[in-house]
ZAZAPA-667212 format. One record per atom (N, C-alpha, C): residue in one letter; x, y, z. Coordinates in steps of 0.05 Angstrom, whole numbers, plus 5000, padded with zeros to 4 digits. Example, Ala and Ser with C-alpha at 12.3 -4.5 7.8 and 13.67 -1.06 7.14 Angstrom:
a526448865156/a524649105156/a526449345156/s525749555142/s527349795143/s525850015157/
//
This chain:
m095469606117/m093369886131/m096570096138/e095870356138/e097770556148/e097970526179/h100170456187/h101070476211/h100370726232/p098570766256/p098071006256/p099671226274/f101171056277/f104771206299/f105371386270/k105371386246/k107071446229/k105671786226/k102971746232/k101272056230/k102172206256/a101872016275/a102572126305/a106472336293/n107772246288/n110272316288/n109872646269/t108672586248/t108072936238/t107073106253/l105172986275/l103973206292/l105073276313/k107373166323/k108973146350/k108473386361/y109273606342/y110473876354/y107973956363/l105273916352/l102674046353/l101873906380/v102473656383/v100673546415/v103273446430/n105473616426/n106973496449/n106673596477/k106873356487/k105473376521/k106373686534/w108673756532/w109274016548/w107274266532/v106974296507/v104874456498/v101974466502/i101374186509/i098474136522/i098474206549/a100574126566/a100774196591/a100574556596/i101774666582/i101374956591/i098775046576/i098074976554/i095175036547/i092975046568/l093374806585/l091674716604/l091074936623/t094674986630/t094775086657/t094175386655/i093975506628/i093175816627/i090375876632/p088375826631/p086475736634/p085175736667/i086675536670/i086575446708/i088075686719/l090675756706/l091575996732/l089576246723/f087876246705/f085876556693/f084076516724/f082676296723/f080476276743/f081476196772/i084076166780/i085376146811/i085376516814/p084076536840/p084576866849/p088576846855/i089577006848/i092177066859/i092177216876/p093377126901/p094077166927/p094777496927/k093877696942/k095577856945/k097877886956/k099978106946/k102078086962/k102678076996/y101078297001/y100678327032/y097678347044/k098078247065/k095078227078/k095278387107/t092678267111/t092078477143/t089678247154/s089678337178/s088178237197/s087278367215/v085478387227/v083678587245/v082378517269/e083078647283/e082078567313/e080778877330/i079178847343/i077879087355/i078979117387/a080179337384/a082479397410/a080579417428/e078079627431/e077079717451/e074479867434/e072679927451/e071080117449/e071480397452/n071680557432/n073080847432/n070281007444/t071181067469/t070081347486/t068981597471/v067381707475/v066081927472/v068082107485/g068982277460/g071382597474/g073382407477/e074682177467/e077782097470/e078482087448/k081482117452/k082482047422/k084981897427/s085481697421/s088481517422/s090281477401/f092281487406/f094781447388/f096981347408/y099181157389/y100981057400/y103781187394/d105981177409/d108281217400/d110681197422/d112581197421/d114981087429/d115981277442/l115281327467/l115981597479/l118881597487/n119281347498/n122681317514/n124381237496/d123681157466/d125281087449/d126480747463/d125480637476/d126080347483/d125680127460/g123580217438/g122880017415/g119779867421/n118779997447/n116279917450/n114780177448/s111980177434/s110280427437/s109180417471/e108180737469/e106180747489/e103780787479/k101180857493/k098880897485/k098581167502/i097581317479/i097081647494/i094281627478/v092781747506/v089281797507/v088782087509/i087782227493/i086982477500/i083782577509/r084182587531/r080982597535/r079782857535/a077782897524/a076583197530/a074883197554/y074482987569/y072982977590/y074082807618/t074282827633/t074782677665/t072882677680/k073282527698/k070382587719/k069782847727/l071783057723/l070283317722/l069583387696/k068283437691/k066283557668/k068283817654/n067783697624/n070283907613/n072484027615/v073883787630/v076683817635/v078983687620/p080283697605/p080783527587/p084583427606/s084983257588/s087683137599/s088882937583/i091282977593/i093882677580/i093682457591/f092682267582/f093081997598/f095581907584/v097081717603/v099481487581/v099681287594/e099380997576/e099780737588/e101680617578/e103580467596/e105580317585/e105480017589/n105579847565/n105079587572/n102079517581/g100179747576/g097479687584/g097279707618/k098479897627/k099879967651/k098680327655/f097880407679/f098380717675/f101080827681/l101280997669/l104781127675/l103881407682/y102481507667/y102081827679/y100381927668/e098182107681/e096182297672/e096382617688/w095282777668/w095783077676/w093283257664/i092283327681/i089583417669/i089383787673/t088783867652/t089184187649/t085684247651/s086084477633/s082684617642/s082084727607/g079684837605/g078984927575/g077784607567/y077684737542/y076584497517/y078684457497/i078584247481/i079784157456/i078684167439/p079384307417/p078884467388/p078684177371/q076984277344/q076883987328/q079383867317/y078183707299/y081483577286/y084083537301/k085583557291/k088483487308/k088683667328/s089383577348/s089183767375/s092383717394/s093483457378/s095583377394/s097783257377/v100083287389/v102683127377/v104083027397/s105982847385/s107982727404/s111282807389/g112982847400/g115782947391/g117782957416/d120982967405/d123283077423/d124083267405/y123083507419/y124083787416/y127683807417/n128483677440/n131683717452/n132783437446/h132283257430/h132782997419/h134282837443/d132782847472/d134482757492/d132582397499/h131382357474/h130282077474/h127281997490/l126582257504/l124482217518/l121782497504/k120682367489/k118582507480/k116382637495/e115982807481/e113882997505/e111182957485/v109382997498/v106582977488/v105383217496/y104283387465/y103683707466/y100383627462/l098783877471/l095583907471/l094784257469/i093084257453/i092084497449/i089184487462/t089284677477/t086084767486/t085585047478/y082585097483/y081685407485/y079985417507/a079685727515/a077785737535/a077485977532/h074286137527/h073686427520/h075086417490/d076386657492/d076786747462/d080186737465/s080886487474/s084286407480/s084986147468/v087186167455/v088585867449/v090685787465/f091085567477/f093785507494/f095085317485/l097085287489/l098585057485/l099684907515/n099684607519/n100084497532/n102584287531/g103984227546/g106683937541/g107683837560/v107883557564/v108683437589/v111583307579/v112483167593/v114082937586/v113682667603/p112082457597/p110782297612/p112982147617/f115682047619/f116581857637/f118582057651/n118782347653/n119582427675/n117782557694/k114782577682/k112582617699/k113182977698/e113983077683/e114483357672/e112383487666/v111283667672/v109883897653/v112084057645/l112584127617/l113184277605/l112984447594/i110484517591/i109184727582/i105884757592/n105284967610/n102285017623/n099985247608/r099085167594/r097685347586/r098885637573/k100385537557/k102285777541/k100085927522/f100086157519/f098286277502/f098886297476/l097486277458/l098286267437/l096986497410/s093986507420/s093186727401/s090486747410/c088586957403/c086087007412/c084986887383/f082486887388/f080586807357/f077686947362/s076686937342/s073487047346/s071886887343/l069886937349/l066286787333/l065086867317/y064086757302/y062086837284/y059386807292/h058487037296/h055387047305/h055186867336/g056386857344/g056686767374/g057586417378/n058186377346/n058686027342/n062486047340/n062785837363/n065285747353/n066485627333/e068385687309/e068785557289/e072185467292/l072985487317/l075785397318/l076185157309/n078185137288/n080184857289/n082684767276/i083984607290/i086184607286/i087284407266/s087884507238/s087884357209/s091084177219/d092084267226/d094784177233/d095984157259/l097883957267/l099884107288/l102683917277/l104884057279/l107183907277/l110283947283/m112083817287/m114083917297/m116983957278/t118284107271/t120084077251/t121484347262/d124784297253/d127184487265/d126384677238/l125484967250/l124785177231/l127485427234/t129385397256/t131585517261/t134585457253/g133985187250/g136585067240/g138885017272/d137285077287/d139585107313/d139284817323/g137884567314/g138184337323/g136384307344/f133884437349/f131784447371/f129384487351/q126684277360/q124584297333/q123084517341/e122184647335/e119084847341/e116784627339/l114484767354/l111784727343/l110484937333/v108784817307/v108184927293/v104884847284/v103785087288/v100284987296/v099585177270/f096785057253/f096085137231/f093685137244/i092385467250/i089685497255/i087785527227/y084885467230/y083585557209/y080485507221/s078685717212/s076385737217/s074885787194/g071685747191/g070285787167/g070086087166/f067686207177/f066586547174/f068186717189/a068986557214/a071486767225/a074686817216/y074586927192/y076186837174/y079387007181/t078887207210/t080887287223/t082387107242/n082086897243/n082586657258/n085286517239/r085286567214/r086486417196/r089786497197/k091086287205/k094486397213/k095886097221/v098486187226/v100285957224/v102486117250/i102385907273/i103486027293/i105885777304/a108285917307/a110685697313/a111285767344/y112285567356/y112885607385/y115785527382/d117385707393/d120185577399/d120185557425/i120685237429/i120485127459/i123585227477/r125685177460/r127685247472/r127785597486/n127185697461/n126885987470/n125186097482/d122385967486/d119586067495/d118486267486/s119586257452/s118386557433/s117186407416/l114986577411/l112486477380/l113286727358/i113086607333/i112686687311/i110186617298/f108586817287/f106386887267/f106486927243/s104586867224/s104886877202/s102787207188/s103487237179/s102787547160/s098787517163/k098587737171/k094887697169/k094987687142/s092087447137/s091387327116/s088587187115/g086587237102/g084787127092/g084586857081/w087486737075/w086986547066/w089286297079/g088585997085/g089585857099/g089385627088/i091285467107/i091685187095/i090084987110/l088384827099/l085784657107/l086284397111/w088084307098/w089284047095/w091383907076/n092383687074/n094283607063/n096783757058/l097283847095/l100083957088/l102583857079/n104383987066/n106983887057/n108584097057/l111083967072/l114084137077/l115484017057/y116884167053/y118984157029/y121184347031/d124484367017/d125784627021/d125984696991/w123984846981/w123984906957/w126785076957/d127585326966/d129485476968/d132485426975/q132085126980/q134984986981/q136885137008/d135385227035/d136685407054/d136985117078/g136484927069/g136284677092/g133884727112/l132284847106/l130384927120/l127784907111/p125184817123/p122184637106/p121584967103/e119384927081/e117385167079/e114884977075/f113085087076/f110185057077/f107985077058/t107384947055/t104385027035/t102084617034/g099684737022/g097984437025/g095584567009/s093284477018/s090384466999/s089584777016/f088284876997/f087185167011/f084785206995/p082385287015/p079385296994/p079285626991/a078185706964/a077385896965/a074685846961/w073685956994/w069885916988/w068186176996/g069986366985/g068386636994/g067586737012/n069086617045/n067786717071/n069286967073/c071186997067/c071987307070/c071387447048/t069687677058/t068687847039/t069388127040/e071388197057/e073188427062/e073988477040/p073888677018/p075788686994/p078388807010/d078788907025/d081889097029/d082788907049/y081188617056/y083288537071/y085388247054/p087588277069/p089788097057/p088687917037/y089487757013/y088887537009/y086287437020/t084087577007/t081387497012/t081287186994/d079487017015/d078986746995/d077086746980/s076287016959/s074587016943/s076187006916/i079186996931/i081286916898/i082186616908/a083086516888/a085186216899/a087586386901/w089486306924/w092286396921/w094086126916/l096386226900/l098385986902/l100686086926/m100486056952/m102586116974/m103585926979/v106086006994/v108385827012/v109386017029/y109185837052/y110286047077/y113385897084/d115186097082/d117785997095/d117985967123/n120485817128/n121385747150/n120285987174/d121386247174/d119586417191/d117186497191/l115686397171/l112586407164/l112286667148/s113786807139/s113387017117/s112986847092/y112286977070/y111586817046/y114686837026/l114486577020/l116586517005/l116986656978/f115486746967/f114586926946/f111787106953/d111387266938/d109687406933/d106587276926/p104087166941/p101787006935/p101087066910/v100186866892/v100586886853/v097386846866/p095286936846/p093186866842/p092786726820/v091386496828/v090786276797/v088086256798/g085986326806/g083286306802/g081286476822/r078986376826/r077486566839/r075186336853/y072786476872/y071386346889/y069586206866/s068185956868/s068885776884/s070785586885/s072385586890/s074485356877/s076185226909/e077785076899/e079784956921/e083284906904/i084984916923/i087584826904/i088884606928/d090684536910/d092784316925/d095184356911/v097284376923/v099984476920/v101484166930/v103284066920/v105383916926/v108183926915/p109483846923/p112583876911/p112283666886/f114583696871/f114883546844/f117083586834/q118683366832/q121583486817/q120783456786/y121383696773/y120883736743/y123783856734/a124583586712/a127283676704/a128883766718/n129383556737/n131383466760/n131983746784/t129583966774/t129384116797/t126084146821/a126484316842/a124084276849/a121884456832/s119484356834/s117884556830/s115284566846/l113584686845/l110584646853/l109084616834/a107484366839/a105584236831/a103084276831/l100484516821/l098984616829/l096084436822/l094084366839/l091284296827/l088584566832/y088984626806/y085584816809/y083084736804/k081884666823/k078984556820/k077184766822/q075484826803/q073085026803/q070984896800/n069484966831/n066584846831/n064684976827/g065085176806/g062885326791/g062785326764/v062085536754/v061485606725/v064085816717/h064785976730/h066686186725/h069286116704/d070585926722/d073185806698/d073185446691/s075685446685/s075785136684/s077685046700/s078684806713/s079584656731/s082384636715/f084884566726/f087284566710/f089784446724/i091084276723/i093784246735/i095984416719/a097784506740/a099484696740/a102084676748/l104484736736/l107784756752/l108284946753/y109885066772/y110485376780/y113385246795/t114985446782/t117985536796/t117585546828/p120285506848/p119685596876/p119485916876/v120086086854/v118786266863/v116386446852/g114286206843/g112686286830/g111286376807/d113486216792/d112886326761/d111786076746/l108786196733/l108885916721/l110485776702/i110685566701/i112285376676/i110785206653/k108085096662/k106885026645/k103784986657/k102184916643/k098484886651/k097584676627/k095384586648/k093884346629/k091084376638/y089084386628/y086284506630/y085684116636/i083584086649/i082783846650/i079683866658/h078283676652/h075083636650/h074283526689/v073383696706/v072383616729/v069683726736/t068083496753/t065283576756/t064683706786/g063083886780/g063784086809/g063683956832/q062783766835/q062383576865/q064383366866/e066183336850/e067583146853/e070783206867/k071783026879/k073383096908/k076883046887/i077383116884/i080583056867/i083583206882/f085183096885/f087183156899/f089683076885/l092183346887/l094983216883/l095583006903/f098082836893/f099182716915/f102082646902/s104282646912/s107082646905/s108982496926/d110082236919/d110782046942/d113782206947/p114382316973/p116582436980/p118882106979/y117881866982/y119681706983/y120681586954/r119381776932/r120481696907/r121282006893/n122082116917/n123782366912/n122382546904/y119882576899/y117682716896/y117782766857/r118582466845/r118482466822/r116382356809/e114382276821/e111682196812/e108982236816/l107882386801/l105682626809/l103482406807/y101082456821/y098982346819/y095782466824/l094582456809/l091982546807/l089482326818/l088282446843/l086482226859/l083982366857/g082582176849/g079582196843/g077481986842/s075682006826/s074381786821/s076281536808/e078381666795/e080181456785/e082981646798/v084381436799/v087081556799/v089481506774/w090581746766/w092181656740/w094881776753/q097381696740/q100181886745/q099881976719/l102282216721/l101882416708/l104882526698/d105682526672/d108382596662/d108982836668/t111482946662/t112783256665/t111583406650/s108883266633/s107583466612/s105083516623/l104683316641/l101983326665/l100583206644/h100983066626/h098582846609/h098682636633/m095582486633/m094982296642/m097181976632/t098081946641/t099081636626/t099381396633/k098981406659/k098081086671/k095181086693/k092880936683/k091480936713/k091480736717/i090880776751/i091280606773/i089180456778/n087980226788/n085780166797/n085680246818/l084780436823/l084480546863/l081480736846/p078780696854/p077280846856/p077081086878/y076581266873/y075681416899/y077681426920/a080381446917/a082281496937/a082981806948/f082181776964/f082382006981/f084382096994/p084882337005/p088582457018/p089582197037/v092082167023/v093981957034/v095182017062/t095081877075/t096281787105/t098381647097/l100881747102/l103981577101/l104681517127/l105081277137/l105581137161/l107780877146/d109780857172/d111180597160/d109780417175/v108880267165/v106380047178/v108579817185/d109879727166/d111679477178/d114279507186/g115479787181/g117479797198/g119879767177/d119979817153/d121579737133/d123080067135/g122080187145/g123580497136/g122680597110/i120480487101/i118980577083/i115980697088/k114880887089/k111880867090/k110280827071/e107980667075/e106680627068/e104180777064/y102580817036/y099480977030/y097980807049/i096380997063/i093480807070/i090381077063/v089380937043/v087881137029/v084381017035/r083281177045/r080281117033/r078580957007/n078480707005/n076680716978/n073980706980/k072880916967/k070080966971/k068380806965/i069080606940/i067280436923/i066880186949/k069680016953/k068879886976/k068079887001/r068280217007/r066980317035/r070280127053/r072280137050/r074580067060/r076980267061/w078380137086/w081280277084/w083480037068/v084980187053/v086380017034/v089780127040/i091079927052/i095079987046/i095479957019/y097780137009/y099080086981/y102180136991/r103479996983/r106980046976/r107180336957/t108880426960/t109280636941/t109180566914/g107980796899/g106680786877/g104280696865/f103080676895/f100380496892/f099880196887/k102480076895/k102779786886/k101879586910/d101479366908/d100179116921/d098479286948/p096479256933/p093879336952/p093079116976/a092979226997/a091779057015/a089679157034/e087379067031/e084979197036/e084379127074/i083779297089/i082679307121/i079979237115/d079679047127/d076278997135/d075579117160/i075179397160/i073579547173/i072379817155/p069779787166/p067980017148/p068680277147/l068780417130/l069380697138/l067680847151/s068181027168/s065681167195/s066081487174/t063981507185/t063581887175/t065182037191/g066282037213/g068382137230/g069782087233/p072482357237/p074682317233/p076281977246/a078981997236/a079781707241/a083381767241/w084281747258/w087181727264/w088481527265/f090781447246/f092681207248/f095081287264/s096781057275/s098981107291/s100380777288/v102780787292/v103680507293/v105280467326/v103780227329/v104680007350/v107679907345/k109279967367/k112079827359/k112279667380/s113879427380/s114879327392/s117079157395/k119279107415/k120978977409/k121078687397/t119378577408/t118678217409/t116678167378/t114978347370/t113078317352/t113378477324/p112678387305/p112078647280/p110778827292/p111179017284/p109679337283/p106079247271/r105279407286/r102179367283/r100979597280/l098379677267/l097579927261/l095180037276/f094580267287/f092580277306/f090780437287/l088780447294/l086480617278/l084380787303/c083981007306/c082481057327/c080181197313/t078181167317/t075281187300/t073181167317/t070281247302/t067781217331/t066980977304/p065380787325/p064880757350/p067180547361/d069980467345/d071480187362/d074780367349/n076280237366/n078680287362/n080579997350/y082279997333/y082579757319/y085579717319/i086379457323/i089179387323/i089379207298/i090979297268/i091379257245/i093679117242/s094078817238/s096178647233/s097778717198/y099378797196/y099278737162/y102478687161/s102178487136/s105078357130/s105078167109/r107478067100/r107377897073/r106177757075/n103577657053/n102577387048/n104177097041/f103876957057/f104976727053/f104576627027/l101976637023/l100476486998/l101176546972/y103176846974/y103376976951/y105876846943/l107776836960/l110576686949/l109776406950/l107876296959/l107976036950/l106675876927/r105576186911/r104076166884/r106476046865/w108576176875/w111376036859/w111875756858/l110075596880/l110475346880/l108275206874/v105675326876/v103975246868/v103175166833/y104275376826/y104175526795/y105475196788/p107675156787/p109674936768/p108274716782/l106974706807/l105874436816/l103174366790/i101874506793/i099674526772/i100874446742/f101874596740/f103674556705/f104574226707/l106074136726/l107573966730/l105073716734/s102973766746/s100673546751/s099873476724/l099073776710/l097973696687/l099373586659/w101373636669/w103673506651/w104073246651/l103973166673/l103872856692/l101272706679/l098872846685/l096272826666/l096572726647/v097072936632/v097272876606/v099172686586/f101672646601/f104072396600/f102072166609/i100572086620/i099671836631/i097671846608/i096172036605/i093671996587/i094671886557/a097172056548/a097971956523/a099671726519/r100171666544/r101271286551/r098771156543/m097571226556/m094771046556/m093471086530/q093471266515/q092571306490/q093971156471/h096471136476/h098771046460/h098070676460/a097770646486/a097370326492/a094870236478/l093070366484/l089970346467/l090270446441/i091670556424/i091370566395/i092770346385/k095470246394/k097270106390/k095269776392/n093669756414/n092869546421/n090269466397/r088869686392/r086169686374/r087969676347/y090169746335/y092069716314/y091569386310/d093369306341/d094269056331/d091968866332/q089468956347/q087068766342/q085868816317/e086468966303/e084969086275/e086668906257/k089168986257/k091768766243/k091068436235/r090568416266/r089368046272/r086968006259/l085468186265/l081868106251/l082168136223/v084068236215/v084268316174/v085268076171/e087067986182/e089167716175/e087367446176/l085267476205/l083567246213/l081067266175/q080467506166/q078767536151/q079467416125/i082067446125/i083367416099/i083167196096/k085366996113/k084366666114/k081666576115/a079366736118/a076666626114/a076166606087/v077166816077/v076766856046/v078066716031/k081066546039/k082866516012/k081466335994/n080366235998/n078865965979/n077766145965/q076566395965/q075066455946/q076666665925/i079466715934/i081466915918/i083566805915/d084066475917/d086866365914/d086666295891/p089066285875/p089666195845/p087465895834/h087565725845/h086265515843/h083165525837/f082065615859/f079165815856/f079265905823/t079866135822/t079466295803/t080466175776/l082265965772/l081965835751/l080765725749/n079265545766/n076865335760/n073765535745/m074465805763/m071865935750/m072766055729/v074666085715/v075766175683/v074365975671/n075965775676/n075265515656/n071665545653/t071065465680/t067565425675/t066565595663/i066865875662/i065766105649/i066166095619/g068866025611/g069665965582/g068765755579/s068665495594/s066465305578/s064265355565/l062465595583/l059665635585/l058865845555/f062165915551/f062066135529/f061565965504/s062865745510/s063865555478/s061365355479/r059865315495/r057565225492/r055165395479/k055565645479/k054465835470/k052565875484/e052465855516/e050765955545/e052266225549/s051566425530/s052566705535/s051166865568/e048966765571/e046666895586/e048066805615/r047366485612/r049066385631/r051366405647/a053466475626/a056666595634/a056766855638/n054467035635/n055067285640/n053767325668/e051967175673/e050867135701/e053367085720/v054066875713/v056366735728/v059466955743/f059766985710/f061967225716/f061767415728/t058867585729/t057567795743/t058067755773/r056167535781/r056667475810/r060167405820/y061467335807/y064967255810/y065267545819/a065167725793/a066167975800/a065268075819/r062668095825/r062468225853/r062868175883/m063367835882/m065367835901/m068567865906/l069067845886/l071967935877/l072368295882/q071168505873/q070368735878/q070168865908/s068868605920/s068168685954/s069768545965/t071768335958/t073268295972/t077068475968/i076568545953/i078468745942/i078369055956/s076069185954/s076069355957/s075269515991/s073969236008/s074969256031/s076869096050/s078769026032/s080268866041/s082369076079/d082069306072/d083469426095/d081169476120/n078469386108/n076469446134/n076269186147/v075269256173/v075069026200/v071768966198/s070469096190/s067969166193/s065569156158/t063869056168/t061769166135/t059469136144/t056769196130/t054769216139/t053168976133/l051068886148/l049268646141/l048768626109/h047868856104/h047068896065/h049268786056/d051868896061/d053868766036/d054868546048/e054168416067/e054468126073/e052667966069/l050067976068/l048367816052/l049167846027/e049868076008/e049568045981/e051867825974/y054267955981/y056867705982/y055967445989/v054767346002/v053667096014/v052067025993/r049667195978/r048467135955/r049967085932/n051767205928/n053167215898/n054966885907/y056266905933/y057366585933/y055766315932/l053366375940/l051966095939/l051366105911/a049966285893/a049766295870/a050966195851/i054266295857/i056366145849/i056665835848/q056065765875/q056365525874/q053865335879/q051465425873/q049865315856/q050165225831/f051265405823/f052565355790/f054765115791/r056265155804/r058764985800/r057864675808/m055764685834/m054764415830/m052664325818/e051564405797/e049564345777/e046764315789/n046364645804/n043964585821/n043264385834/k045664295852/k044664115874/k042764195894/f043564455897/f041464615922/f040164825913/a038764915931/a037365155925/a037065255952/f037565525945/f037865765971/f035665945971/n034866125991/n032566265999/n033666456022/i033966696011/i035266886040/i032567086041/r031567066067/r029467266074/r029967466098/i029167726091/i029467876112/i026668036122/s026768056147/s024168236157/s024668516148/k021668606142/k021668846130/k023069096150/e022869036176/e023469306193/e026669316200/i027969106185/i030869026190/i032669306169/l033169416182/l035869656161/l038369486162/t037969346144/t041069196143/t043469396129/k043069576123/k045469776110/k046669976142/k044769946164/k045470046183/k046269856205/i046769676200/i047169396227/i050069326214/k052469396238/k055369376228/k055369096245/i057068926226/i057768716227/i060468616226/p062368416237/p065168306223/p064068166194/k066468226177/k067068156146/k066767856159/m065467686134/m065367326142/m063667236158/l062167426170/l060067246200/l058567086186/v056867146166/v054567046158/v055966856132/y058166876120/y058866796099/y059966476114/t061966436133/t062666216145/t060266066147/f059166116161/f055865866162/f055165846143/a055066006117/a053665966089/a055965756076/e058665786080/e060365626061/e060565326079/n060865356109/n059865116112/n057264936112/a055765046109/a052964916099/a053364846074/v055164886056/v055664826029/v057064566028/k060564626038/k061964496033/k061064196062/h060164276076/h060164076103/h057163926102/g055664116093/g052963886091/g052063926061/i052164006046/i050563976019/i052463826001/r054263865998/r057063705979/r056663345986/p056763276013/p056663046009/p053562896011/l051663076007/l048663026007/l048462805973/k046762635981/k046162485954/k043562545940/e041562685958/e040062855943/e040163105933/k038363235934/k038063585927/k037863705948/g039463905956/g039464025981/g038464295985/e037764466009/e036464616010/e037964776036/i039065106027/i040165236051/i037965516048/d037265576075/d035665776083/d036465946110/i036066176093/i037966426114/i036166586114/e035166656141/e032466846152/e034467036172/v032667276175/v033767516187/v031667656199/w031367656219/w029567846238/w031268006268/e028868096273/e030168156303/e027768216324/k028668136353/k027668076375/k028668206403/k026868326414/k028668496435/k030768646429/k031068796415/k034368896405/k037068706396/t035668456391/t037168336377/t036868246355/i039368246336/i038268176304/i039267886310/i037367666295/i037567426292/i038367306268/i040367236258/i041067076229/i040766806242/k038866646223/k038766366222/k039966236190/i041366066197/i042265916171/i042965676175/a040565536161/a039765266161/a040365096142/d041064846137/d041364696108/d039664456122/n039564346098/n038164016103/n040563816097/g043563886097/g045463656097/g045563456110/v047963286111/v048963056121/v048363046156/g049263296166/g049163406193/g051263466202/r052363486223/r055563556234/r055963206240/k054963076244/k056762856256/k057462676229/q055562646211/q056262516186/q059562726172/a058462936173/a060663116162/a063363096170/k063563006204/k066062966210/k067562696201/e066362586186/e067862356170/e068662396141/h068462636138/h069862706107/h071262946116/p074162866132/p075563076139/p077063246114/a077163156098/a077863246067/a076963486057/l074063546064/l072963786059/l073864026075/s074964006100/s075564236116/s078164156130/t079064416142/t081364396156/t080964426182/g078164426192/g076664386222/g078464716229/k079064886218/k079365206236/k078065396226/g075465396212/g074065646202/g072265726229/l071465536242/l070065656272/l071465746284/k074165636293/k076865736309/k076766046301/i076365996273/i077966346268/i075466566267/l072666426267/l071066606267/l070566666299/d070766506318/d070966556348/d073066776349/e075366796338/e077667036344/e076567256333/i074567216315/i074167476299/i071267656309/i069667396322/i067767496337/i068667666371/e070967576377/e071667646399/e073667936397/l075567966377/l076968146369/l074868386361/f072568386343/f070668536337/f069068666363/y069068536382/y067768586405/y068968786419/k072168766429/k073668856436/k073669296418/l073669176393/l074369506369/l071769576375/e069469416373/e066269556365/e064469586390/n064769376412/n063469356429/n060669236427/i060269106407/i058568976394/i058568686403/r056568636423/r056968346426/r055568176404/i056767946398/i055267696382/i057067486391/h054367296390/h055566996396/h052566816372/y053966596375/y051866366356/y051666126365/d049565926358/d048965726371/d049565486348/l049765276346/l050365066325/l048064836337/s046164746322/s045164496336/s043464366305/d042664166305/d042263996281/d038763966285/s038564026258/s035264036251/s034663746247/e031163806255/e029763606260/e029763456226/t030263496205/t031263406178/t033363306176/g035763336192/g038063196190/g040563356185/g039863636184/g041263806171/g042463936196/t044064206187/t045464356214/t043564646208/v043564786233/v042064936243/v044665196256/a045865336239/a046965576258/a045265876265/t044565956279/t043966176294/t045766386308/v045566656293/v047466856303/v045667046311/y047167176341/y045667306354/y047667596361/i046867826346/i047768116348/i046168276361/r047268306384/r045968506403/r046768826397/k043769026390/k044869266383/k045769396400/k046969606404/k048269826415/k046169996425/
//
């Protein structure tokens, strides 16, 4: 037999335990969810009272944030106030008069850099807009109802809203100014930008215009003078119908405000009603440019993305297909030095300098981005709305490593701020309707742990494969040893049929028949002997045979012995019709051993004519083989020790035991004396 381990050596690289472990690890990792790099947890801070807006800021620069609450109502109806808490306790409250406009009406900032921030509030009454400002830690009223501008109603309806409110240094004197962006719908005369120089108590106004910034305000120094310019998102909704009014919104204009609120360049017409444009800074060829998205809502012309120089000259334009009602925006990250440009809509795409969509980001329906340093690392994260999952999502720069916030999107406005603490990590505060929330944002320990888990999975699988391989190796070796031993035993069992002495006797016998001209008889004996010899040689490397082949072997053996003993005995083999002998597997020499014993020990010493009967039948899923002779019997056979070595049945017992270990087929036998004085051997083969 060929040793199985020789074959294993030729395949060792294909079945290498490391390779198998890797192959098993890959699908397991595929089904194991990869933990997010960052995680969030949410708790409800408190119920949001109608008419209140809350946010946090570190007003005294001590590393801890204070809570600022802007109240539209106090116990006195329609009386707005600024309410400040420090560590959950009352610090300061200031009450004024009037009403609070829509959207962004308050901001905090340190205009003179004295490390004590002010809180500013826009109010209005009748037809006037006012500015208010207090210093909570000094309990000082800095600005009380400073008149900013008049506004007009549209058919008696008040449409006044503050689209944005911020603080920045416009004059370069080291002090910040407060900049107010006013917008209204049909009352287009209200559209203006106002800057208040707090230090000098003076106002700066933008030029008269029917065009105004509504959202996505962007500050950038396009003219490289060290002072900021303003642009953002402008709607051309056709509400300004006076043809002679400056920059009517029946046309879409590319417009940038300089630091003195004049135009950085003459506004450039880029489209017409009904449309919207979005303008962001973008570094093109290492120079500052204006990236513009023009979205046409109607059928008059096509939507496009374009790049303009800081003086309003077109660099390039690329048309895009956008459905009429789809909300899309441009975004450029200041923390990537405005070198990455994104188109946000039903899908998010990164654009290259040729304005081609080069990289799709798995972020459906991302609306305008809020930039806040949520974790206090000095780099602001993106907070966006995911309209599909209806959840807020925090992204790192480049829209990487999303962390979903388990707060359903509300239909009303939402304001984010950061809660700082000297003793705990920063947290995110969301003011919305109907509740306010505190959101913890941090690295996910499980994400770091995966580099330990993945190797452990691999090593566990490798160890499993190693153990199985060793067990398989032991089983194969054990089976090989058992098969080898079984073959050796079977060879011993048939030694008498193939040894030279037996063969020589057969040749002499056959030759004698031919010399006596008994050719027919000689051919018969020769044929039976040839069949026995062929069966022995052809199956020499097999440990089992079929019951059919075994009985044929026995039939030929008995016929030869019958001839050699000059018909001293007769034999008969009977098989039940329902027995499928070709499908029953048994060890070689099983029936032969008992037939040989019947001839040698039972019939040969017998003085009269003998008889050997072999019968096969089935009972209760057990094959029964009965070998009976009318010989001298077991007791008298012991008196002729020269006829046997006495090892035949011992060899057979070992063959049966090894065969059970290899094939799991249980075989046993009984020996008994027959009533006629002979021996009966009964073999029981349990079917699987």
